[in-house]
C-alpha positions in Angstrom: -15.0 -5.5 -20.5 -14.6 -1.7 -21.0 -12.5 -0.2 -18.1 -13.8 2.8 -16.1 -12.2 6.2 -17.0 -11.6 9.2 -14.8 -13.1 12.6 -15.4 -10.8 14.7 -17.6 -10.0 18.0 -15.9 -7.0 20.0 -17.3 -6.9 22.1 -14.1 -6.6 19.0 -11.9 -3.9 17.6 -14.2 -1.9 20.8 -13.7 -2.5 20.5 -10.0 -1.1 17.0 -9.8 1.9 17.9 -12.1 2.7 20.7 -9.7 2.4 18.4 -6.6 4.5 15.8 -8.3 7.2 18.3 -9.0 7.2 19.5 -5.4 7.3 15.9 -4.1 10.2 14.9 -6.5 12.2 17.9 -5.5 11.7 17.2 -1.8 12.7 13.6 -2.2 15.8 14.6 -4.1 17.0 16.4 -1.0 16.7 13.2 1.1 19.3 10.5 1.6 18.9 8.1 -1.4 19.8 4.9 0.5 16.7 4.7 2.7 15.5 1.6 0.9 18.5 -0.3 2.3 16.5 -0.6 5.5 13.7 -2.4 3.7 16.2 -4.7 2.0 17.6 -5.6 5.4 14.0 -6.4 6.5 13.7 -8.6 3.4 16.2 -10.9 5.1 15.3 -10.5 8.8 11.5 -10.7 8.7 11.3 -14.1 6.8 14.0 -15.4 9.2 11.9 -14.3 12.2 8.8 -16.0 10.8 10.5 -19.3 10.0 12.7 -19.0 13.1 9.6 -18.9 15.3 8.4 -22.0 13.4 11.6 -24.0 14.1 11.6 -22.7 17.7 8.0 -24.0 18.1 8.9 -27.5 16.7 11.8 -27.9 19.1 9.6 -26.9 22.0 6.7 -29.2 20.9 6.7 -30.8 24.4 5.8 -27.4 25.9 2.3 -26.5 24.5 2.2 -22.9 25.6 5.6 -22.2 24.1 4.4 -23.9 20.9 1.2 -21.9 20.8 2.9 -18.6 21.6 5.4 -19.1 18.9 2.7 -19.7 16.3 0.8 -16.6 17.5 4.0 -14.6 17.0 4.3 -16.1 13.6 0.9 -14.6 12.8 2.1 -11.1 13.9 5.3 -11.5 11.9 3.3 -12.6 8.8 1.5 -9.2 8.9 4.8 -7.4 9.3 6.1 -9.3 6.2 3.0 -8.1 4.3 3.3 -4.5 5.4 7.0 -4.1 5.0 7.9 -6.4 2.2 5.1 -7.9 0.1 3.3 -4.5 -0.4 6.6 -2.8 -1.4 7.8 -5.7 -3.6 4.5 -5.5 -5.6 5.4 -1.9 -6.5 9.1 -2.8 -7.2 10.1 -0.4 -4.4 12.6 -2.6 -2.5 15.2 -3.4 -5.1 16.0 -1.7 -8.4 16.1 -5.2 -9.9 12.5 -6.4 -10.7 13.6 -10.0 -10.4 14.7 -9.5 -6.8 11.4 -7.8 -6.0 9.6 -10.7 -7.6 11.6 -13.1 -5.4 10.6 -11.2 -2.3 7.0 -11.2 -3.4 6.9 -15.0 -3.6 7.4 -15.2 0.2 3.6 -14.7 0.2 3.2 -18.1 -1.4 5.1 -19.7 1.5 2.9 -18.2 4.2 -0.5 -19.3 2.8 -1.4 -16.5 0.4 -0.8 -16.3 -3.4 1.6 -13.7 -4.8 0.2 -13.8 -8.4 -3.4 -13.1 -7.6 -2.7 -10.7 -4.9 -0.5 -8.5 -7.1 -3.3 -8.5 -9.7 -5.8 -7.5 -7.0 -3.6 -4.8 -5.6 -2.1 -3.2 -8.7 -4.7 -3.8 -11.5 -7.7 -3.5 -9.3 -7.3 -1.6 -6.0 -4.8 1.0 -7.2 -6.4 1.5 -10.5 -9.9 2.0 -9.1 -10.0 2.3 -5.3 -13.4 2.1 -3.7 -15.1 1.5 -7.1 -17.6 -1.3 -6.8 -17.1 -4.0 -9.4 -13.5 -3.0 -10.0 -11.7 -2.7 -6.6 -11.3 -6.2 -5.2 -10.7 -4.8 -1.7 -14.4 -3.9 -1.4 -15.8 -7.0 -3.3 -18.9 -8.1 -1.4 -18.7 -11.4 0.5 -22.4 -11.8 1.2 -22.0 -11.5 5.0 -20.9 -7.9 5.2 -21.9 -4.9 3.0 -19.2 -2.2 2.6 -20.5 -0.2 -0.4 -23.2 2.3 0.9 -25.3 2.5 -2.2 -25.9 -1.2 -2.4 -29.0 -2.1 -0.4 -28.5 -4.4 2.6 -30.2 -7.8 2.4 -30.8 -10.7 4.8 -28.1 -11.1 7.4 -26.3 -7.9 6.2 -29.0 -5.9 8.1 -27.5 -7.1 11.3 -23.8 -6.9 10.3 -23.0 -4.2 12.9 -23.9 -6.8 15.6 -21.8 -9.7 14.4 -18.9 -8.2 12.4 -16.5 -8.7 15.2 -17.1 -12.5 14.9 -16.4 -12.4 11.1 -13.3 -10.2 11.0 -11.0 -12.6 12.9 -11.7 -15.1 10.1 -10.4 -12.6 7.5 -7.2 -14.5 6.5 -8.9 -17.9 6.6 -11.3 -16.5 3.9 -8.4 -15.0 2.0 -6.2 -18.1 2.0 -8.7 -20.8 1.5 -11.8 -19.3 -0.2 -11.0 -16.0 -1.8 -7.8 -17.1 -3.6 -9.6 -20.1 -5.0 -12.6 -18.1 -6.1 -10.4 -15.5 -7.8 -8.7 -18.3 -9.7 -11.8 -20.3 -10.7 -15.0 -18.2 -10.2 -15.9 -16.3 -13.4 -18.2 -14.0 -11.5 -15.3 -12.6 -9.5 -14.0 -9.1 -10.2 -10.4 -10.5 -11.2 -11.7 -12.9 -13.9 -14.3 -10.4 -15.2 -11.9 -7.5 -15.5 -8.3 -9.0 -15.8 -8.8 -11.9 -18.1 -7.7 -15.6 -18.0 -5.2 -16.9 -15.5 -2.4 -19.2 -16.8 -2.7 -22.9 -15.9 0.8 -22.8 -14.5 -0.3 -20.2 -12.0 -3.2 -22.4 -11.0 -0.9 -25.4 -10.4 1.5 -23.2 -8.5 -1.3 -21.9 -6.2 -2.6 -25.3 -5.3 0.9 -26.7 -4.8 1.9 -23.9 -2.4 -1.4 -24.3 -0.5 -0.7 -28.0 0.0 2.9 -27.2 1.0 1.7 -24.6 3.5 -0.6 -27.1 5.2 2.1 -29.7 5.1 4.7 -27.7 7.1 2.2 -25.9 9.3 0.1 -29.1 10.4 1.6 -32.3 9.0 5.3 -31.8 9.9 4.7 -31.1 13.6 2.3 -34.1 13.9 4.3 -36.6 11.9 7.9 -35.7 12.9 7.7 -33.9 16.3 4.9 -35.8 18.0 2.6 -32.7 18.3 -1.0 -33.8 18.9 -3.4 -33.0 16.0 -5.4 -30.9 18.4 -2.4 -28.8 19.4 -1.2 -28.5 15.9 -4.6 -27.3 14.5 -5.2 -25.1 17.6 -1.8 -23.3 17.4 -2.2 -22.8 13.6 -5.8 -21.5 14.1 -4.6 -19.0 16.7 -1.8 -17.9 14.4 -4.2 -17.0 11.6 -6.7 -15.4 14.0 -3.9 -13.2 15.4 -2.8 -12.3 11.9 -6.3 -11.4 10.8 -7.0 -9.1 13.7 -3.7 -7.4 13.4 -4.0 -7.0 9.6 -7.5 -5.5 9.8 -6.5 -3.2 12.7 -4.0 -1.6 10.2 -5.9 -1.9 7.0 -9.6 -1.1 7.9 -9.0 2.6 8.9 -7.7 3.6 5.4 -10.5 3.3 2.9 -13.9 1.8 4.1 -15.1 4.8 6.1 -18.2 6.9 5.8 -16.0 10.0 5.2 -14.6 8.4 2.1 -16.4 8.2 -1.3 -17.5 5.1 -3.0 -17.8 6.6 -6.5 -20.5 5.2 -8.9 -19.9 4.7 -12.6 -22.2 6.5 -15.0 -23.9 4.8 -18.0 -20.7 5.2 -20.1 -18.4 3.7 -17.4 -17.2 7.2 -16.4 -16.1 8.2 -12.8 -17.2 11.5 -11.3 -13.8 12.7 -10.2 -10.4 13.3 -11.8 -7.7 10.9 -10.9 -6.1 13.1 -8.2 -9.4 14.1 -6.6 -10.5 10.4 -6.7 -7.5 9.3 -4.7 -8.2 12.0 -2.1 -11.9 11.3 -2.0 -11.5 7.6 -1.3 -8.4 7.5 0.9 -7.5 9.0 4.3 -4.4 9.0 6.5 -4.0 8.4 10.2 -2.8 10.9 12.8 -0.3 8.5 14.4 3.3 9.2 13.3 6.0 7.7 15.5 9.0 5.3 15.2 6.9 2.2 15.5 4.4 3.2 12.8 7.1 4.3 10.4 9.6 1.5 10.9 7.5 -1.5 12.0 4.1 -1.0 10.3 5.6 0.2 7.1 4.1 3.7 7.3 0.6 2.6 6.5 -0.5 5.7 8.4 0.5 7.7 5.2 -1.8 5.9 2.8 -2.6 9.0 0.6 1.0 9.3 -0.3 1.1 5.7 -1.3 -1.9 6.1 -3.6 -0.6 9.3 -5.2 3.0 8.2 -5.4 3.2 4.4 -5.3 6.6 4.5 -7.1 8.3 5.7 -3.8 8.8 3.3 -0.9 7.2 4.0 2.5 10.6 5.2 3.7 9.9 8.5 2.0 6.2 8.9 3.0 6.8 11.2 6.0 8.2 14.0 3.9 5.9 13.3 0.9 2.9 13.6 3.2 4.1 17.0 4.5 4.2 18.2 0.9 0.7 16.7 0.2 -0.9 18.2 3.3 0.6 21.6 2.6 -0.4 21.5 -1.1 -3.9 20.4 -0.2 -4.4 23.4 2.1 -3.1 25.8 -0.5 -5.4 24.4 -3.2 -8.5 23.5 -1.2 -8.1 19.8 -1.8 -9.9 17.3 0.4 -7.1 15.7 2.4 -8.4 13.7 5.4 -6.5 12.4 8.5 -7.9 10.7 11.6 -6.6 9.1 14.8 -6.6 5.3 14.3 -9.3 4.6 16.9 -11.5 7.3 15.5 -11.1 5.8 12.1 -11.9 2.3 13.3 -15.0 3.7 15.0 -16.0 5.4 11.7 -15.6 2.0 10.0 -18.1 0.5 12.5 -20.4 3.5 11.7 -20.2 2.6 8.0 -21.3 -0.9 8.7 -24.2 0.3 10.9 -25.3 2.9 8.3 -25.1 0.3 5.5 -27.0 -2.2 7.6 -29.8 0.4 8.2 -29.8 1.4 4.5 -29.1 5.0 5.5 -28.0 5.8 2.0 -31.5 4.9 0.6 -33.3 6.8 3.4 -31.3 9.9 2.6 -32.0 9.5 -1.1 -35.7 9.3 -0.4 
């Protein structure tokens, strides 16, 4: 399948080369040991997750302690994703790729799949963000319509009324439907665009899913006398908490009405150059404090990540300063919103898509 290609614009290429030069020079003035903090988290965060699990088991006779521990596991799962998995996929934690790969495999232990997620993130999302048919992050589920220029059908026409019931199920879908479909459904973006998946990875995926269910549900019931209802309920609340927290961080960064969803032309060409595409489809968040930078992995500076994914989030604060200044100087479309404004805009996108606003405007 022929891959999309970006508009070739020599002036934009020069612009990006100049921006890259300024960013590299700025980073060179900064302490070069910042990634040590992420390396420390690579030890601490998994210990927190599994420490909470052990704490829950040894408090199995206290249902609210057990449930609370599992809910906190859901929160720590998202922190593992934001701080470790995301950076390991880009080889930004350690200089040694094997160590990054080892960190990435933590994902297999917490219900997801490291192999297919890296393919989604690097080969699909980063390569073609917000491009329907190529970016797996906006792949349509049938229930919710994200892409504005696809006409809403059936239940999608009411999505702005029920989305808040669907979103808490986000990680259930990811872990137990989306992963399997990406491995076995030939109509999914991954299989259509990235080719076959090795049998060994399929076996690994199924084995880790079974192991995940074993330690999350079976071990408490079989060895710690937790009732099946409590075990399932605590696990369910863990995944609900993780889903809500994850989407609270991820939704405000791409799927907004202010961001473009570029259409391919008849030759599979995109309407923007690479640098302008990243700016057209991505926005930052206004929030910039210790908690966002150090706990949430600087996801507020998402433009910096798409333009310079080879740098870890520990450098995004200064990189974003350079991007913002450069955008002003060169009239580039850099966008930044407060998080609750951005979340409201996402709801507006769902509402506009449900009402087929794109088609009304076209007419």
